[in-house]
C-alpha positions as CSV (number, residue, x, y, z in Angstrom):
1,X,-17.8,-25.4,-46.8
2,X,-17.5,-22.4,-49.2
3,X,-14.1,-20.6,-49.1
4,X,-15.9,-17.2,-48.2
5,X,-17.6,-18.8,-45.2
6,X,-14.5,-20.5,-44.0
7,X,-12.5,-17.4,-44.0
8,X,-15.4,-15.5,-42.3
9,X,-15.3,-18.1,-39.4
10,X,-11.5,-17.8,-39.2
11,X,-11.9,-14.0,-39.1
12,X,-14.4,-14.3,-36.3
13,X,-12.3,-16.7,-34.3
14,X,-9.2,-14.3,-34.7
15,X,-11.5,-11.3,-33.4
16,X,-12.6,-13.4,-30.4
17,X,-8.9,-14.1,-29.5
18,X,-8.0,-10.5,-29.8
19,X,-10.9,-9.4,-27.8
20,X,-10.0,-11.9,-25.0
21,X,-6.4,-10.7,-25.1
22,X,-7.7,-7.1,-24.9
23,X,-9.9,-7.9,-22.1
24,X,-7.1,-9.6,-20.2
25,X,-5.0,-6.4,-20.6
26,X,-7.7,-4.1,-19.5
27,X,-8.9,-6.3,-16.6
28,X,-7.7,-6.6,-13.1
29,X,-4.3,-8.1,-13.6
30,X,-0.9,-6.7,-13.0
31,X,0.5,-4.7,-10.1
32,X,-1.8,-4.6,-7.1
33,X,0.6,-3.6,-4.2
34,X,3.2,-0.7,-3.8
35,X,4.8,1.6,-1.4
36,X,4.2,5.2,-2.3
37,X,7.3,6.7,-4.0
38,X,6.5,10.1,-2.3
39,X,4.0,11.2,0.3
40,X,1.6,14.1,-0.3
41,X,4.2,16.4,1.3
42,X,2.5,17.2,4.7
43,X,3.9,14.5,6.9
44,X,1.0,12.7,8.7
45,X,-1.6,14.9,7.2
46,X,-2.7,12.9,4.2
47,X,-6.1,14.5,3.9
48,X,-7.6,11.7,6.0
49,X,-8.2,8.3,4.6
50,X,-9.9,9.7,1.5
51,X,-6.9,11.8,0.7
52,X,-4.6,8.9,1.2
53,X,-6.7,6.8,-1.1
54,X,-6.7,9.5,-3.7
55,X,-2.8,9.7,-3.5
56,X,-2.6,6.0,-4.1
57,X,-4.9,6.3,-7.1
58,X,-2.9,9.1,-8.5
59,X,0.4,7.4,-8.3
60,X,-1.0,4.2,-9.8
61,X,-2.7,6.2,-12.6
62,X,0.7,7.8,-13.4
63,X,2.2,4.4,-14.3
64,X,-0.9,3.0,-16.1
65,X,-2.5,1.2,-13.2
66,X,-5.5,3.4,-12.7
67,X,-7.9,0.8,-13.8
68,X,-7.7,-0.6,-10.2
69,X,-9.4,0.7,-7.1
70,X,-6.6,1.6,-4.8
71,X,-6.8,1.9,-1.0
72,X,-4.2,3.1,1.5
73,X,-3.2,0.5,4.1
74,X,-4.1,2.9,7.1
75,X,-6.2,2.5,10.1
76,X,-8.3,5.2,11.7
77,X,-9.2,5.4,15.4
78,X,-12.7,5.9,16.7
79,X,-14.0,9.3,17.4
80,X,-17.2,10.6,19.2
81,X,-18.9,10.6,15.7
82,X,-17.1,7.9,13.8
83,X,-16.2,4.3,14.6
84,X,-12.6,3.0,14.0
85,X,-11.5,1.7,10.7
86,X,-9.0,-1.3,10.2
87,X,-6.4,-1.1,7.6
88,X,-7.0,-4.9,6.9
89,X,-10.7,-4.3,6.1
90,X,-9.9,-1.7,3.3
91,X,-7.8,-3.5,0.9
92,X,-9.8,-6.3,-0.6
93,X,-9.0,-10.0,-0.4
94,X,-5.9,-10.4,-2.5
95,X,-3.8,-11.7,-3.9
96,X,-1.4,-8.9,-4.3
97,X,1.7,-8.4,-6.3
98,X,4.3,-5.8,-6.8
99,X,5.2,-3.9,-9.9
100,X,7.5,-6.8,-11.0
101,X,4.9,-9.5,-10.7
102,X,6.1,-10.9,-7.3
103,X,3.3,-12.0,-5.0
104,X,3.7,-10.5,-1.5
105,X,0.6,-12.2,-0.1
106,X,-2.3,-14.4,-1.4
107,X,-4.9,-13.2,1.1
108,X,-5.6,-11.1,4.2
109,X,-4.5,-13.9,6.5
110,X,-1.2,-14.5,4.8
111,X,-0.6,-10.7,4.7
112,X,-0.8,-10.6,8.4
113,X,1.0,-13.8,9.0
114,X,3.9,-15.1,6.8
115,X,3.9,-12.5,4.0
116,X,6.6,-11.8,1.4
117,X,7.2,-8.1,2.2
118,X,10.9,-7.4,2.2
119,X,13.1,-4.5,1.0
120,X,13.4,-6.4,-2.2
121,X,9.7,-6.8,-2.8
122,X,8.2,-3.7,-1.1
123,X,8.7,-1.7,-4.3
124,X,7.2,1.7,-5.3
125,X,4.6,2.1,-8.1
126,X,7.5,2.6,-10.6
127,X,9.2,-0.7,-9.5
128,X,12.0,1.0,-7.6
129,X,13.2,0.0,-4.1
130,X,12.7,2.1,-1.1
131,X,15.7,3.1,1.2
132,X,16.0,1.0,4.2
133,X,18.1,0.7,7.3
134,X,21.8,1.5,6.4
135,X,20.9,3.6,3.4
136,X,21.2,7.4,3.3
137,X,18.7,8.7,3.9
138,X,16.8,5.8,5.6
139,X,13.1,5.9,4.8
140,X,12.0,2.5,6.0
141,X,9.2,4.0,8.4
142,X,5.9,3.3,6.7
143,X,2.7,5.1,8.1
144,X,0.1,2.5,9.1
145,X,-1.5,3.4,12.4
146,X,-2.1,-0.2,13.0
147,X,-1.6,-3.2,15.2
148,X,0.3,-6.2,13.8
149,X,-3.1,-7.8,12.9
150,X,-4.1,-4.8,10.8
151,X,-6.6,-3.3,13.2
152,X,-6.6,0.2,14.7
153,X,-5.0,0.9,18.1
154,X,-7.6,1.4,20.8
155,X,-7.2,3.9,23.7
156,X,-6.3,7.5,24.3
157,X,-2.9,7.4,22.5
158,X,-2.9,9.2,19.1
159,X,-1.3,6.7,16.7
160,X,-2.8,8.0,13.4
161,X,-1.8,11.7,13.5
162,X,-5.5,12.4,14.4
163,X,-6.7,10.0,11.6
164,X,-4.2,11.4,9.1
165,X,-5.1,15.1,9.5
166,X,-2.2,16.3,11.6
167,X,1.2,17.6,10.5
168,X,2.4,19.0,13.8
169,X,1.5,17.4,17.1
170,X,0.5,13.8,17.6
171,X,2.3,10.6,16.3
172,X,1.5,7.6,14.1
173,X,2.4,3.8,14.3
174,X,4.9,2.9,11.8
175,X,6.1,-0.3,10.1
176,X,9.4,-1.2,8.6
177,X,9.2,-2.2,5.0
178,X,12.7,-3.7,5.2
179,X,11.9,-5.8,8.2
180,X,15.0,-4.2,10.0
181,X,15.3,-2.2,13.1
182,X,17.8,-1.4,15.9
183,X,17.5,-5.0,17.3
184,X,16.2,-8.5,16.5
185,X,12.9,-8.0,18.3
186,X,9.6,-8.8,16.7
187,X,8.5,-5.2,16.5
188,X,11.7,-4.1,14.9
189,X,11.1,-6.6,12.2
190,X,7.3,-5.7,11.7
191,X,6.2,-4.4,8.4
192,X,3.1,-2.8,9.7
193,X,3.6,-2.2,13.6
194,X,7.0,-1.4,14.7
195,X,7.1,1.9,16.7
196,X,5.4,5.2,17.1
197,X,6.8,8.2,15.3
198,X,8.2,11.2,17.2
199,X,5.6,13.5,15.6
200,X,3.6,14.1,12.5
201,X,5.6,16.8,10.8
202,X,7.8,15.9,7.8
203,X,10.8,16.6,9.8
204,X,9.7,14.5,12.8
205,X,8.9,11.6,10.5
206,X,12.4,12.0,9.0
207,X,14.0,12.0,12.4
208,X,13.2,8.3,13.0
209,X,13.8,7.1,9.4
210,X,10.7,8.0,7.4
211,X,9.5,10.1,4.6
212,X,5.6,10.0,5.0
213,X,5.3,7.0,2.8
214,X,2.6,4.3,3.1
215,X,1.3,1.2,1.5
216,X,-1.2,1.0,-1.3
217,X,-3.2,-2.1,-2.2
218,X,-5.7,-2.7,-5.0
219,X,-9.0,-3.5,-3.3
220,X,-10.8,-4.9,-6.5
């Protein structure tokens, strides 16, 4: 083989390697789960599901993860004009990992069974831990509006701050990201369905240990 041809082949091989590496970096790897570092600022009024998704996308983009399609882990209750929405149906199929590469669940079934969500793994988009029970302030209440299996809560009770549009009256179902509550009961340790909030305003969410935070998952 002539030297010029040999070097051309080597150059092509190197280019393919570089392109493959670049493709990996720009592909769908890396962080795919986080707890919002801040809420939109209006308590339970997140601008509906669309507004919550936009907030997830914005926070992810700020740390270089905007190449994913981000969805808020939130359920919505049925209305006269709209069917209910299950949080579990919005977030893709997994697996999901936090900002430090720790896998919190491999699929939807494990997420709602024996997942790896704890205070040490439920990190924000920046990789920071979120205050939990015993910290000052305690912000372990995470908005979900969901039952333990990730579905919406049926009935007349408002458990979603009117589908994430209220910041005054109403209430929302909350989970504990640190799996810690006032006792050792199953709800107290639930990451997604622990108890109702006392209201939907920022101050009412704070009163039970929250800050209007929610979970974000990469759905792609």
